[in-house]
PDB file as gemmi writes it, atoms N, CA and C in Angstrom:
CRYST1    1.000    1.000    1.000  90.00  90.00  90.00 P 1                      
ATOM      1  N   MET A   1     133.153   8.459 206.023  1.00  0.00           N  
ATOM      2  CA  MET A   1     132.869   9.863 206.141  1.00  0.00           C  
ATOM      3  C   MET A   1     134.084  10.571 206.702  1.00  0.00           C  
ATOM      4  N   HIS A   2     135.030  10.838 205.893  1.00  0.00           N  
ATOM      5  CA  HIS A   2     136.249  11.496 206.343  1.00  0.00           C  
ATOM      6  C   HIS A   2     136.131  12.977 206.046  1.00  0.00           C  
ATOM      7  N   ASP A   3     136.336  13.803 207.036  1.00  0.00           N  
ATOM      8  CA  ASP A   3     136.163  15.234 206.871  1.00  0.00           C  
ATOM      9  C   ASP A   3     137.342  15.969 207.475  1.00  0.00           C  
ATOM     10  N   ARG A   4     138.330  16.278 206.672  1.00  0.00           N  
ATOM     11  CA  ARG A   4     139.533  16.960 207.151  1.00  0.00           C  
ATOM     12  C   ARG A   4     139.273  18.409 207.536  1.00  0.00           C  
ATOM     13  N   ARG A   5     138.183  18.992 207.065  1.00  0.00           N  
ATOM     14  CA  ARG A   5     137.917  20.403 207.334  1.00  0.00           C  
ATOM     15  C   ARG A   5     137.470  20.640 208.769  1.00  0.00           C  
ATOM     16  N   ARG A   6     136.956  19.618 209.402  1.00  0.00           N  
ATOM     17  CA  ARG A   6     136.457  19.770 210.779  1.00  0.00           C  
ATOM     18  C   ARG A   6     137.614  19.819 211.765  1.00  0.00           C  
ATOM     19  N   GLU A   7     137.374  20.526 212.844  1.00  0.00           N  
ATOM     20  CA  GLU A   7     138.377  20.570 213.920  1.00  0.00           C  
ATOM     21  C   GLU A   7     138.488  19.190 214.541  1.00  0.00           C  
ATOM     22  N   ARG A   8     139.716  18.739 214.757  1.00  0.00           N  
ATOM     23  CA  ARG A   8     139.926  17.424 215.377  1.00  0.00           C  
ATOM     24  C   ARG A   8     139.501  17.496 216.834  1.00  0.00           C  
ATOM     25  N   PRO A   9     138.699  16.575 217.287  1.00  0.00           N  
ATOM     26  CA  PRO A   9     138.181  16.612 218.658  1.00  0.00           C  
ATOM     27  C   PRO A   9     139.141  15.995 219.681  1.00  0.00           C  
ATOM     28  N   LEU A  10     140.425  16.332 219.600  1.00  0.00           N  
ATOM     29  CA  LEU A  10     141.398  15.750 220.529  1.00  0.00           C  
ATOM     30  C   LEU A  10     141.080  16.141 221.962  1.00  0.00           C  
ATOM     31  N   GLY A  11     141.290  15.181 222.862  1.00  0.00           N  
ATOM     32  CA  GLY A  11     141.049  15.428 224.275  1.00  0.00           C  
ATOM     33  C   GLY A  11     139.625  15.177 224.715  1.00  0.00           C  
ATOM     34  N   LYS A  12     138.713  14.995 223.783  1.00  0.00           N  
ATOM     35  CA  LYS A  12     137.316  14.748 224.138  1.00  0.00           C  
ATOM     36  C   LYS A  12     137.119  13.283 224.517  1.00  0.00           C  
ATOM     37  N   SER A  13     136.124  13.054 225.363  1.00  0.00           N  
ATOM     38  CA  SER A  13     135.779  11.683 225.727  1.00  0.00           C  
ATOM     39  C   SER A  13     135.094  11.009 224.539  1.00  0.00           C  
ATOM     40  N   THR A  14     134.938   9.706 224.637  1.00  0.00           N  
ATOM     41  CA  THR A  14     134.281   8.979 223.550  1.00  0.00           C  
ATOM     42  C   THR A  14     132.813   9.378 223.449  1.00  0.00           C  
ATOM     43  N   SER A  15     132.151   9.638 224.567  1.00  0.00           N  
ATOM     44  CA  SER A  15     130.736  10.030 224.504  1.00  0.00           C  
ATOM     45  C   SER A  15     130.579  11.412 223.878  1.00  0.00           C  
ATOM     46  N   GLU A  16     131.476  12.335 224.175  1.00  0.00           N  
ATOM     47  CA  GLU A  16     131.431  13.660 223.540  1.00  0.00           C  
ATOM     48  C   GLU A  16     131.682  13.551 222.035  1.00  0.00           C  
ATOM     49  N   THR A  17     132.666  12.754 221.665  1.00  0.00           N  
ATOM     50  CA  THR A  17     133.000  12.570 220.258  1.00  0.00           C  
ATOM     51  C   THR A  17     131.831  11.947 219.508  1.00  0.00           C  
ATOM     52  N   GLU A  18     131.225  10.916 220.100  1.00  0.00           N  
ATOM     53  CA  GLU A  18     130.089  10.252 219.470  1.00  0.00           C  
ATOM     54  C   GLU A  18     128.921  11.223 219.297  1.00  0.00           C  
ATOM     55  N   ARG A  19     128.628  11.995 220.327  1.00  0.00           N  
ATOM     56  CA  ARG A  19     127.528  12.959 220.257  1.00  0.00           C  
ATOM     57  C   ARG A  19     127.768  13.972 219.129  1.00  0.00           C  
ATOM     58  N   ASP A  20     128.987  14.511 219.059  1.00  0.00           N  
ATOM     59  CA  ASP A  20     129.314  15.500 218.031  1.00  0.00           C  
ATOM     60  C   ASP A  20     129.212  14.917 216.617  1.00  0.00           C  
ATOM     61  N   LEU A  21     129.722  13.704 216.435  1.00  0.00           N  
ATOM     62  CA  LEU A  21     129.670  13.085 215.107  1.00  0.00           C  
ATOM     63  C   LEU A  21     128.242  12.739 214.690  1.00  0.00           C  
ATOM     64  N   ARG A  22     127.438  12.303 215.646  1.00  0.00           N  
ATOM     65  CA  ARG A  22     126.051  11.953 215.305  1.00  0.00           C  
ATOM     66  C   ARG A  22     125.223  13.188 214.971  1.00  0.00           C  
ATOM     67  N   LYS A  23     125.610  14.351 215.499  1.00  0.00           N  
ATOM     68  CA  LYS A  23     124.933  15.592 215.101  1.00  0.00           C  
ATOM     69  C   LYS A  23     125.218  15.895 213.634  1.00  0.00           C  
ATOM     70  N   ARG A  24     126.474  15.676 213.227  1.00  0.00           N  
ATOM     71  CA  ARG A  24     126.870  15.953 211.840  1.00  0.00           C  
ATOM     72  C   ARG A  24     126.458  14.844 210.880  1.00  0.00           C  
ATOM     73  N   HIS A  25     126.360  13.624 211.385  1.00  0.00           N  
ATOM     74  CA  HIS A  25     126.038  12.466 210.545  1.00  0.00           C  
ATOM     75  C   HIS A  25     124.910  11.670 211.205  1.00  0.00           C  
ATOM     76  N   PRO A  26     123.664  12.157 211.104  1.00  0.00           N  
ATOM     77  CA  PRO A  26     122.537  11.475 211.765  1.00  0.00           C  
ATOM     78  C   PRO A  26     122.404  10.018 211.314  1.00  0.00           C  
ATOM     79  N   ALA A  27     121.934   9.193 212.209  1.00  0.00           N  
ATOM     80  CA  ALA A  27     121.678   7.760 211.970  1.00  0.00           C  
ATOM     81  C   ALA A  27     122.950   6.975 211.660  1.00  0.00           C  
ATOM     82  N   SER A  28     124.099   7.490 212.019  1.00  0.00           N  
ATOM     83  CA  SER A  28     125.340   6.759 211.789  1.00  0.00           C  
ATOM     84  C   SER A  28     125.739   6.012 213.059  1.00  0.00           C  
ATOM     85  N   MET A  29     126.613   5.039 212.900  1.00  0.00           N  
ATOM     86  CA  MET A  29     127.221   4.345 214.024  1.00  0.00           C  
ATOM     87  C   MET A  29     128.633   4.902 214.166  1.00  0.00           C  
ATOM     88  N   VAL A  30     129.061   5.090 215.401  1.00  0.00           N  
ATOM     89  CA  VAL A  30     130.354   5.720 215.653  1.00  0.00           C  
ATOM     90  C   VAL A  30     131.209   4.811 216.525  1.00  0.00           C  
ATOM     91  N   ALA A  31     132.459   4.663 216.150  1.00  0.00           N  
ATOM     92  CA  ALA A  31     133.467   3.992 216.976  1.00  0.00           C  
ATOM     93  C   ALA A  31     134.553   5.026 217.220  1.00  0.00           C  
ATOM     94  N   SER A  32     134.928   5.219 218.491  1.00  0.00           N  
ATOM     95  CA  SER A  32     135.894   6.278 218.789  1.00  0.00           C  
ATOM     96  C   SER A  32     136.815   5.902 219.945  1.00  0.00           C  
ATOM     97  N   ILE A  33     137.882   6.682 220.062  1.00  0.00           N  
ATOM     98  CA  ILE A  33     138.812   6.528 221.186  1.00  0.00           C  
ATOM     99  C   ILE A  33     138.798   7.813 222.001  1.00  0.00           C  
ATOM    100  N   GLY A  34     139.181   7.683 223.246  1.00  0.00           N  
ATOM    101  CA  GLY A  34     139.291   8.839 224.121  1.00  0.00           C  
ATOM    102  C   GLY A  34     140.747   9.231 224.302  1.00  0.00           C  
ATOM    103  N   PRO A  35     141.017  10.032 225.334  1.00  0.00           N  
ATOM    104  CA  PRO A  35     142.386  10.473 225.580  1.00  0.00           C  
ATOM    105  C   PRO A  35     143.385   9.334 225.774  1.00  0.00           C  
ATOM    106  N   ALA A  36     142.966   8.215 226.341  1.00  0.00           N  
ATOM    107  CA  ALA A  36     143.898   7.091 226.518  1.00  0.00           C  
ATOM    108  C   ALA A  36     144.393   6.579 225.164  1.00  0.00           C  
ATOM    109  N   GLY A  37     143.502   6.468 224.201  1.00  0.00           N  
ATOM    110  CA  GLY A  37     143.895   6.043 222.867  1.00  0.00           C  
ATOM    111  C   GLY A  37     144.772   7.066 222.178  1.00  0.00           C  
ATOM    112  N   GLU A  38     144.457   8.339 222.367  1.00  0.00           N  
ATOM    113  CA  GLU A  38     145.270   9.410 221.783  1.00  0.00           C  
ATOM    114  C   GLU A  38     146.693   9.372 222.320  1.00  0.00           C  
ATOM    115  N   ASN A  39     146.810   8.990 223.599  1.00  0.00           N  
ATOM    116  CA  ASN A  39     148.126   8.932 224.247  1.00  0.00           C  
ATOM    117  C   ASN A  39     148.770   7.553 224.148  1.00  0.00           C  
ATOM    118  N   LEU A  40     148.191   6.694 223.314  1.00  0.00           N  
ATOM    119  CA  LEU A  40     148.729   5.368 223.011  1.00  0.00           C  
ATOM    120  C   LEU A  40     148.860   4.452 224.229  1.00  0.00           C  
ATOM    121  N   SER A  41     147.922   4.559 225.142  1.00  0.00           N  
ATOM    122  CA  SER A  41     147.910   3.697 226.316  1.00  0.00           C  
ATOM    123  C   SER A  41     147.589   2.265 225.907  1.00  0.00           C  
ATOM    124  N   TYR A  42     148.291   1.307 226.493  1.00  0.00           N  
ATOM    125  CA  TYR A  42     148.045  -0.100 226.202  1.00  0.00           C  
ATOM    126  C   TYR A  42     146.696  -0.576 226.744  1.00  0.00           C  
ATOM    127  N   LEU A  43     146.048   0.247 227.540  1.00  0.00           N  
ATOM    128  CA  LEU A  43     144.743  -0.102 228.101  1.00  0.00           C  
ATOM    129  C   LEU A  43     143.591   0.538 227.328  1.00  0.00           C  
ATOM    130  N   ALA A  44     143.882   1.293 226.300  1.00  0.00           N  
ATOM    131  CA  ALA A  44     142.867   2.044 225.570  1.00  0.00           C  
ATOM    132  C   ALA A  44     141.918   1.127 224.807  1.00  0.00           C  
ATOM    133  N   SER A  45     140.650   1.505 224.831  1.00  0.00           N  
ATOM    134  CA  SER A  45     139.612   0.747 224.127  1.00  0.00           C  
ATOM    135  C   SER A  45     139.037   1.567 222.983  1.00  0.00           C  
ATOM    136  N   ILE A  46     138.394   0.877 222.070  1.00  0.00           N  
ATOM    137  CA  ILE A  46     137.584   1.522 221.051  1.00  0.00           C  
ATOM    138  C   ILE A  46     136.141   1.379 221.524  1.00  0.00           C  
ATOM    139  N   MET A  47     135.449   2.504 221.638  1.00  0.00           N  
ATOM    140  CA  MET A  47     134.086   2.502 222.161  1.00  0.00           C  
ATOM    141  C   MET A  47     133.088   2.734 221.036  1.00  0.00           C  
ATOM    142  N   SER A  48     131.956   2.025 221.114  1.00  0.00           N  
ATOM    143  CA  SER A  48     130.859   2.204 220.171  1.00  0.00           C  
ATOM    144  C   SER A  48     129.571   1.980 220.943  1.00  0.00           C  
ATOM    145  N   ASP A  49     128.778   3.025 221.066  1.00  0.00           N  
ATOM    146  CA  ASP A  49     127.598   2.998 221.929  1.00  0.00           C  
ATOM    147  C   ASP A  49     128.054   2.601 223.333  1.00  0.00           C  
ATOM    148  N   THR A  50     127.579   1.485 223.824  1.00  0.00           N  
ATOM    149  CA  THR A  50     127.993   1.036 225.153  1.00  0.00           C  
ATOM    150  C   THR A  50     128.924  -0.166 225.071  1.00  0.00           C  
ATOM    151  N   ARG A  51     129.411  -0.474 223.893  1.00  0.00           N  
ATOM    152  CA  ARG A  51     130.307  -1.614 223.698  1.00  0.00           C  
ATOM    153  C   ARG A  51     131.751  -1.147 223.663  1.00  0.00           C  
ATOM    154  N   ALA A  52     132.657  -2.025 224.089  1.00  0.00           N  
ATOM    155  CA  ALA A  52     134.079  -1.699 224.082  1.00  0.00           C  
ATOM    156  C   ALA A  52     134.879  -2.829 223.448  1.00  0.00           C  
ATOM    157  N   ALA A  53     135.828  -2.452 222.622  1.00  0.00           N  
ATOM    158  CA  ALA A  53     136.787  -3.406 222.072  1.00  0.00           C  
ATOM    159  C   ALA A  53     138.134  -2.967 222.620  1.00  0.00           C  
ATOM    160  N   GLY A  54     138.635  -3.678 223.625  1.00  0.00           N  
ATOM    161  CA  GLY A  54     139.801  -3.168 224.298  1.00  0.00           C  
ATOM    162  C   GLY A  54     140.950  -4.123 224.499  1.00  0.00           C  
ATOM    163  N   ARG A  55     140.768  -5.382 224.196  1.00  0.00           N  
ATOM    164  CA  ARG A  55     141.866  -6.319 224.428  1.00  0.00           C  
ATOM    165  C   ARG A  55     143.063  -5.971 223.566  1.00  0.00           C  
ATOM    166  N   GLY A  56     144.200  -5.927 224.182  1.00  0.00           N  
ATOM    167  CA  GLY A  56     145.422  -5.646 223.446  1.00  0.00           C  
ATOM    168  C   GLY A  56     145.629  -4.187 223.102  1.00  0.00           C  
ATOM    169  N   GLY A  57     144.861  -3.288 223.710  1.00  0.00           N  
ATOM    170  CA  GLY A  57     145.041  -1.865 223.460  1.00  0.00           C  
ATOM    171  C   GLY A  57     144.633  -1.429 222.067  1.00  0.00           C  
ATOM    172  N   LEU A  58     143.486  -1.910 221.596  1.00  0.00           N  
ATOM    173  CA  LEU A  58     143.041  -1.553 220.251  1.00  0.00           C  
ATOM    174  C   LEU A  58     142.869  -0.051 220.071  1.00  0.00           C  
ATOM    175  N   GLY A  59     142.499   0.646 221.149  1.00  0.00           N  
ATOM    176  CA  GLY A  59     142.373   2.103 221.065  1.00  0.00           C  
ATOM    177  C   GLY A  59     143.702   2.761 220.762  1.00  0.00           C  
ATOM    178  N   ALA A  60     144.792   2.192 221.276  1.00  0.00           N  
ATOM    179  CA  ALA A  60     146.126   2.725 220.992  1.00  0.00           C  
ATOM    180  C   ALA A  60     146.492   2.531 219.524  1.00  0.00           C  
ATOM    181  N   VAL A  61     145.988   1.474 218.917  1.00  0.00           N  
ATOM    182  CA  VAL A  61     146.243   1.256 217.492  1.00  0.00           C  
ATOM    183  C   VAL A  61     145.593   2.375 216.686  1.00  0.00           C  
ATOM    184  N   MET A  62     144.327   2.695 216.992  1.00  0.00           N  
ATOM    185  CA  MET A  62     143.684   3.816 216.302  1.00  0.00           C  
ATOM    186  C   MET A  62     144.439   5.110 216.561  1.00  0.00           C  
ATOM    187  N   GLY A  63     144.859   5.316 217.818  1.00  0.00           N  
ATOM    188  CA  GLY A  63     145.602   6.532 218.160  1.00  0.00           C  
ATOM    189  C   GLY A  63     146.914   6.636 217.414  1.00  0.00           C  
ATOM    190  N   SER A  64     147.588   5.512 217.220  1.00  0.00           N  
ATOM    191  CA  SER A  64     148.867   5.537 216.507  1.00  0.00           C  
ATOM    192  C   SER A  64     148.684   5.916 215.045  1.00  0.00           C  
ATOM    193  N   LYS A  65     147.491   5.676 214.521  1.00  0.00           N  
ATOM    194  CA  LYS A  65     147.171   6.054 213.136  1.00  0.00           C  
ATOM    195  C   LYS A  65     146.562   7.452 213.078  1.00  0.00           C  
ATOM    196  N   ARG A  66     146.441   8.096 214.243  1.00  0.00           N  
ATOM    197  CA  ARG A  66     145.843   9.429 214.373  1.00  0.00           C  
ATOM    198  C   ARG A  66     144.389   9.449 213.901  1.00  0.00           C  
ATOM    199  N   VAL A  67     143.672   8.354 214.218  1.00  0.00           N  
ATOM    200  CA  VAL A  67     142.253   8.255 213.904  1.00  0.00           C  
ATOM    201  C   VAL A  67     141.491   8.381 215.215  1.00  0.00           C  
ATOM    202  N   LYS A  68     140.736   9.447 215.377  1.00  0.00           N  
ATOM    203  CA  LYS A  68     139.968   9.683 216.596  1.00  0.00           C  
ATOM    204  C   LYS A  68     138.670   8.890 216.570  1.00  0.00           C  
ATOM    205  N   ALA A  69     138.015   8.860 215.417  1.00  0.00           N  
ATOM    206  CA  ALA A  69     136.719   8.195 215.338  1.00  0.00           C  
ATOM    207  C   ALA A  69     136.411   7.794 213.902  1.00  0.00           C  
ATOM    208  N   ILE A  70     135.476   6.850 213.795  1.00  0.00           N  
ATOM    209  CA  ILE A  70     134.969   6.411 212.505  1.00  0.00           C  
ATOM    210  C   ILE A  70     133.452   6.434 212.605  1.00  0.00           C  
ATOM    211  N   ALA A  71     132.800   7.083 211.660  1.00  0.00           N  
ATOM    212  CA  ALA A  71     131.338   7.107 211.603  1.00  0.00           C  
ATOM    213  C   ALA A  71     130.919   6.453 210.298  1.00  0.00           C  
ATOM    214  N   VAL A  72     129.999   5.506 210.393  1.00  0.00           N  
ATOM    215  CA  VAL A  72     129.526   4.809 209.195  1.00  0.00           C  
ATOM    216  C   VAL A  72     128.006   4.746 209.203  1.00  0.00           C  
ATOM    217  N   LYS A  73     127.455   4.702 208.008  1.00  0.00           N  
ATOM    218  CA  LYS A  73     126.009   4.584 207.852  1.00  0.00           C  
ATOM    219  C   LYS A  73     125.765   3.730 206.620  1.00  0.00           C  
ATOM    220  N   GLY A  74     124.928   2.753 206.766  1.00  0.00           N  
ATOM    221  CA  GLY A  74     124.649   1.888 205.628  1.00  0.00           C  
ATOM    222  C   GLY A  74     123.280   1.272 205.734  1.00  0.00           C  
ATOM    223  N   LEU A  75     122.756   0.912 204.609  1.00  0.00           N  
ATOM    224  CA  LEU A  75     121.429   0.313 204.566  1.00  0.00           C  
ATOM    225  C   LEU A  75     121.433  -1.087 203.988  1.00  0.00           C  
ATOM    226  N   GLY A  76     122.472  -1.420 203.253  1.00  0.00           N  
ATOM    227  CA  GLY A  76     122.514  -2.715 202.591  1.00  0.00           C  
ATOM    228  C   GLY A  76     123.210  -3.768 203.426  1.00  0.00           C  
ATOM    229  N   LYS A  77     123.126  -4.995 202.950  1.00  0.00           N  
ATOM    230  CA  LYS A  77     123.816  -6.104 203.595  1.00  0.00           C  
ATOM    231  C   LYS A  77     125.270  -6.134 203.147  1.00  0.00           C  
ATOM    232  N   VAL A  78     126.118  -6.664 204.003  1.00  0.00           N  
ATOM    233  CA  VAL A  78     127.515  -6.858 203.644  1.00  0.00           C  
ATOM    234  C   VAL A  78     127.624  -8.231 203.000  1.00  0.00           C  
ATOM    235  N   ARG A  79     128.150  -8.264 201.796  1.00  0.00           N  
ATOM    236  CA  ARG A  79     128.295  -9.526 201.087  1.00  0.00           C  
ATOM    237  C   ARG A  79     129.706 -10.059 201.315  1.00  0.00           C  
ATOM    238  N   VAL A  80     129.793 -11.279 201.777  1.00  0.00           N  
ATOM    239  CA  VAL A  80     131.080 -11.929 201.992  1.00  0.00           C  
ATOM    240  C   VAL A  80     131.480 -12.595 200.683  1.00  0.00           C  
ATOM    241  N   ALA A  81     132.680 -12.284 200.226  1.00  0.00           N  
ATOM    242  CA  ALA A  81     133.130 -12.782 198.919  1.00  0.00           C  
ATOM    243  C   ALA A  81     133.233 -14.302 198.889  1.00  0.00           C  
ATOM    244  N   ASN A  82     133.833 -14.915 199.920  1.00  0.00           N  
ATOM    245  CA  ASN A  82     134.000 -16.361 199.961  1.00  0.00           C  
ATOM    246  C   ASN A  82     133.457 -16.852 201.297  1.00  0.00           C  
ATOM    247  N   GLU A  83     132.171 -17.108 201.328  1.00  0.00           N  
ATOM    248  CA  GLU A  83     131.490 -17.425 202.576  1.00  0.00           C  
ATOM    249  C   GLU A  83     132.010 -18.691 203.251  1.00  0.00           C  
ATOM    250  N   ASP A  84     132.352 -19.711 202.485  1.00  0.00           N  
ATOM    251  CA  ASP A  84     132.865 -20.953 203.082  1.00  0.00           C  
ATOM    252  C   ASP A  84     134.181 -20.715 203.816  1.00  0.00           C  
ATOM    253  N   THR A  85     135.088 -19.983 203.194  1.00  0.00           N  
ATOM    254  CA  THR A  85     136.373 -19.666 203.830  1.00  0.00           C  
ATOM    255  C   THR A  85     136.148 -18.807 205.065  1.00  0.00           C  
ATOM    256  N   TYR A  86     135.277 -17.829 204.954  1.00  0.00           N  
ATOM    257  CA  TYR A  86     134.950 -16.936 206.074  1.00  0.00           C  
ATOM    258  C   TYR A  86     134.441 -17.737 207.274  1.00  0.00           C  
ATOM    259  N   ARG A  87     133.491 -18.624 207.035  1.00  0.00           N  
ATOM    260  CA  ARG A  87     132.946 -19.435 208.131  1.00  0.00           C  
ATOM    261  C   ARG A  87     134.001 -20.372 208.730  1.00  0.00           C  
ATOM    262  N   ARG A  88     134.847 -20.944 207.881  1.00  0.00           N  
ATOM    263  CA  ARG A  88     135.902 -21.832 208.372  1.00  0.00           C  
ATOM    264  C   ARG A  88     136.880 -21.074 209.283  1.00  0.00           C  
ATOM    265  N   ILE A  89     137.269 -19.868 208.882  1.00  0.00           N  
ATOM    266  CA  ILE A  89     138.190 -19.069 209.688  1.00  0.00           C  
ATOM    267  C   ILE A  89     137.544 -18.675 211.003  1.00  0.00           C  
ATOM    268  N   LEU A  90     136.279 -18.253 210.975  1.00  0.00           N  
ATOM    269  CA  LEU A  90     135.593 -17.873 212.211  1.00  0.00           C  
ATOM    270  C   LEU A  90     135.433 -19.055 213.159  1.00  0.00           C  
ATOM    271  N   LYS A  91     135.153 -20.220 212.594  1.00  0.00           N  
ATOM    272  CA  LYS A  91     135.008 -21.419 213.428  1.00  0.00           C  
ATOM    273  C   LYS A  91     136.333 -21.740 214.127  1.00  0.00           C  
ATOM    274  N   LYS A  92     137.436 -21.638 213.381  1.00  0.00           N  
ATOM    275  CA  LYS A  92     138.752 -21.891 213.962  1.00  0.00           C  
ATOM    276  C   LYS A  92     139.094 -20.836 215.013  1.00  0.00           C  
ATOM    277  N   LEU A  93     138.781 -19.583 214.743  1.00  0.00           N  
ATOM    278  CA  LEU A  93     139.032 -18.509 215.698  1.00  0.00           C  
ATOM    279  C   LEU A  93     138.266 -18.737 216.999  1.00  0.00           C  
ATOM    280  N   LYS A  94     136.993 -19.087 216.878  1.00  0.00           N  
ATOM    281  CA  LYS A  94     136.171 -19.358 218.056  1.00  0.00           C  
ATOM    282  C   LYS A  94     136.747 -20.528 218.856  1.00  0.00           C  
ATOM    283  N   TYR A  95     137.141 -21.590 218.172  1.00  0.00           N  
ATOM    284  CA  TYR A  95     137.736 -22.744 218.841  1.00  0.00           C  
ATOM    285  C   TYR A  95     139.014 -22.346 219.583  1.00  0.00           C  
ATOM    286  N   ASN A  96     139.874 -21.566 218.924  1.00  0.00           N  
ATOM    287  CA  ASN A  96     141.135 -21.144 219.545  1.00  0.00           C  
ATOM    288  C   ASN A  96     140.894 -20.301 220.789  1.00  0.00           C  
ATOM    289  N   ILE A  97     139.919 -19.420 220.746  1.00  0.00           N  
ATOM    290  CA  ILE A  97     139.606 -18.590 221.916  1.00  0.00           C  
ATOM    291  C   ILE A  97     139.077 -19.455 223.049  1.00  0.00           C  
ATOM    292  N   GLU A  98     138.165 -20.373 222.725  1.00  0.00           N  
ATOM    293  CA  GLU A  98     137.534 -21.194 223.759  1.00  0.00           C  
ATOM    294  C   GLU A  98     138.466 -22.243 224.365  1.00  0.00           C  
ATOM    295  N   THR A  99     139.527 -22.626 223.665  1.00  0.00           N  
ATOM    296  CA  THR A  99     140.414 -23.669 224.183  1.00  0.00           C  
ATOM    297  C   THR A  99     141.769 -23.142 224.653  1.00  0.00           C  
ATOM    298  N   HIS A 100     142.023 -21.868 224.473  1.00  0.00           N  
ATOM    299  CA  HIS A 100     143.307 -21.300 224.906  1.00  0.00           C  
ATOM    300  C   HIS A 100     143.367 -21.276 226.430  1.00  0.00           C  
ATOM    301  N   PRO A 101     144.538 -21.568 227.032  1.00  0.00           N  
ATOM    302  CA  PRO A 101     144.654 -21.610 228.495  1.00  0.00           C  
ATOM    303  C   PRO A 101     144.284 -20.297 229.187  1.00  0.00           C  
ATOM    304  N   LEU A 102     144.494 -19.177 228.542  1.00  0.00           N  
ATOM    305  CA  LEU A 102     144.184 -17.892 229.182  1.00  0.00           C  
ATOM    306  C   LEU A 102     142.728 -17.485 229.027  1.00  0.00           C  
ATOM    307  N   THR A 103     142.050 -17.985 228.016  1.00  0.00           N  
ATOM    308  CA  THR A 103     140.672 -17.564 227.786  1.00  0.00           C  
ATOM    309  C   THR A 103     139.670 -18.701 227.885  1.00  0.00           C  
ATOM    310  N   GLY A 104     140.109 -19.927 227.788  1.00  0.00           N  
ATOM    311  CA  GLY A 104     139.206 -21.071 227.749  1.00  0.00           C  
ATOM    312  C   GLY A 104     138.421 -21.329 229.012  1.00  0.00           C  
ATOM    313  N   GLU A 105     138.917 -20.894 230.153  1.00  0.00           N  
ATOM    314  CA  GLU A 105     138.252 -21.171 231.424  1.00  0.00           C  
ATOM    315  C   GLU A 105     137.181 -20.135 231.759  1.00  0.00           C  
ATOM    316  N   ARG A 106     137.104 -19.074 231.014  1.00  0.00           N  
ATOM    317  CA  ARG A 106     136.197 -17.974 231.342  1.00  0.00           C  
ATOM    318  C   ARG A 106     134.873 -18.116 230.612  1.00  0.00           C  
ATOM    319  N   ASP A 107     133.894 -17.360 231.103  1.00  0.00           N  
ATOM    320  CA  ASP A 107     132.623 -17.260 230.408  1.00  0.00           C  
ATOM    321  C   ASP A 107     132.848 -16.346 229.213  1.00  0.00           C  
ATOM    322  N   LEU A 108     132.839 -16.914 228.020  1.00  0.00           N  
ATOM    323  CA  LEU A 108     133.237 -16.161 226.829  1.00  0.00           C  
ATOM    324  C   LEU A 108     132.074 -15.595 226.038  1.00  0.00           C  
ATOM    325  N   TRP A 109     130.877 -15.587 226.611  1.00  0.00           N  
ATOM    326  CA  TRP A 109     129.759 -15.101 225.811  1.00  0.00           C  
ATOM    327  C   TRP A 109     130.029 -13.757 225.149  1.00  0.00           C  
ATOM    328  N   PRO A 110     130.505 -12.728 225.867  1.00  0.00           N  
ATOM    329  CA  PRO A 110     130.717 -11.452 225.186  1.00  0.00           C  
ATOM    330  C   PRO A 110     131.779 -11.537 224.090  1.00  0.00           C  
ATOM    331  N   CYS A 111     132.735 -12.424 224.262  1.00  0.00           N  
ATOM    332  CA  CYS A 111     133.843 -12.507 223.312  1.00  0.00           C  
ATOM    333  C   CYS A 111     133.495 -13.321 222.078  1.00  0.00           C  
ATOM    334  N   THR A 112     132.791 -14.420 222.244  1.00  0.00           N  
ATOM    335  CA  THR A 112     132.567 -15.314 221.104  1.00  0.00           C  
ATOM    336  C   THR A 112     131.134 -15.333 220.601  1.00  0.00           C  
ATOM    337  N   ALA A 113     130.218 -14.673 221.272  1.00  0.00           N  
ATOM    338  CA  ALA A 113     128.831 -14.678 220.805  1.00  0.00           C  
ATOM    339  C   ALA A 113     128.697 -14.183 219.373  1.00  0.00           C  
ATOM    340  N   PRO A 114     129.410 -13.118 218.979  1.00  0.00           N  
ATOM    341  CA  PRO A 114     129.281 -12.687 217.578  1.00  0.00           C  
ATOM    342  C   PRO A 114     129.782 -13.747 216.588  1.00  0.00           C  
ATOM    343  N   LEU A 115     130.617 -14.662 217.022  1.00  0.00           N  
ATOM    344  CA  LEU A 115     131.123 -15.689 216.122  1.00  0.00           C  
ATOM    345  C   LEU A 115     130.165 -16.861 215.994  1.00  0.00           C  
ATOM    346  N   SER A 116     129.289 -17.030 216.979  1.00  0.00           N  
ATOM    347  CA  SER A 116     128.420 -18.203 217.024  1.00  0.00           C  
ATOM    348  C   SER A 116     127.499 -18.303 215.816  1.00  0.00           C  
ATOM    349  N   TRP A 117     126.890 -17.208 215.407  1.00  0.00           N  
ATOM    350  CA  TRP A 117     125.939 -17.251 214.295  1.00  0.00           C  
ATOM    351  C   TRP A 117     126.607 -17.699 212.991  1.00  0.00           C  
ATOM    352  N   SER A 118     127.883 -17.412 212.861  1.00  0.00           N  
ATOM    353  CA  SER A 118     128.529 -17.686 211.584  1.00  0.00           C  
ATOM    354  C   SER A 118     129.208 -19.050 211.529  1.00  0.00           C  
ATOM    355  N   THR A 119     129.213 -19.773 212.633  1.00  0.00           N  
ATOM    356  CA  THR A 119     129.889 -21.068 212.633  1.00  0.00           C  
ATOM    357  C   THR A 119     128.906 -22.235 212.654  1.00  0.00           C  
ATOM    358  N   ARG A 120     127.650 -21.931 212.493  1.00  0.00           N  
ATOM    359  CA  ARG A 120     126.635 -22.996 212.502  1.00  0.00           C  
ATOM    360  C   ARG A 120     126.635 -23.766 211.210  1.00  0.00           C  
TER     361      ARG A 120                                                      
END                                                                             
């Protein structure tokens, strides 16, 4: 849902941006950045509802592309083109996160839980 005609909500918080986009696009999911992402801070996160994706300054990546937010709405399932390859890559990714010296010692439930269902 890209709408160039709308005023860019620069300077708004992620909650303000999400509220505004959901008014225009009911029942959509919104991922957005705040001022930190706009200013390319290495600490910037991408926020969606109450979840944050922030490792490595992902919000700064969106900011560098001048993307304030993404709103999506869908009803169908996402079909994976090559499910075996997809599962193999996710399994390897999960293993690498869990065994890496910087991340392996921590409780990784928030980080690897989304990968668990696909590596069974």
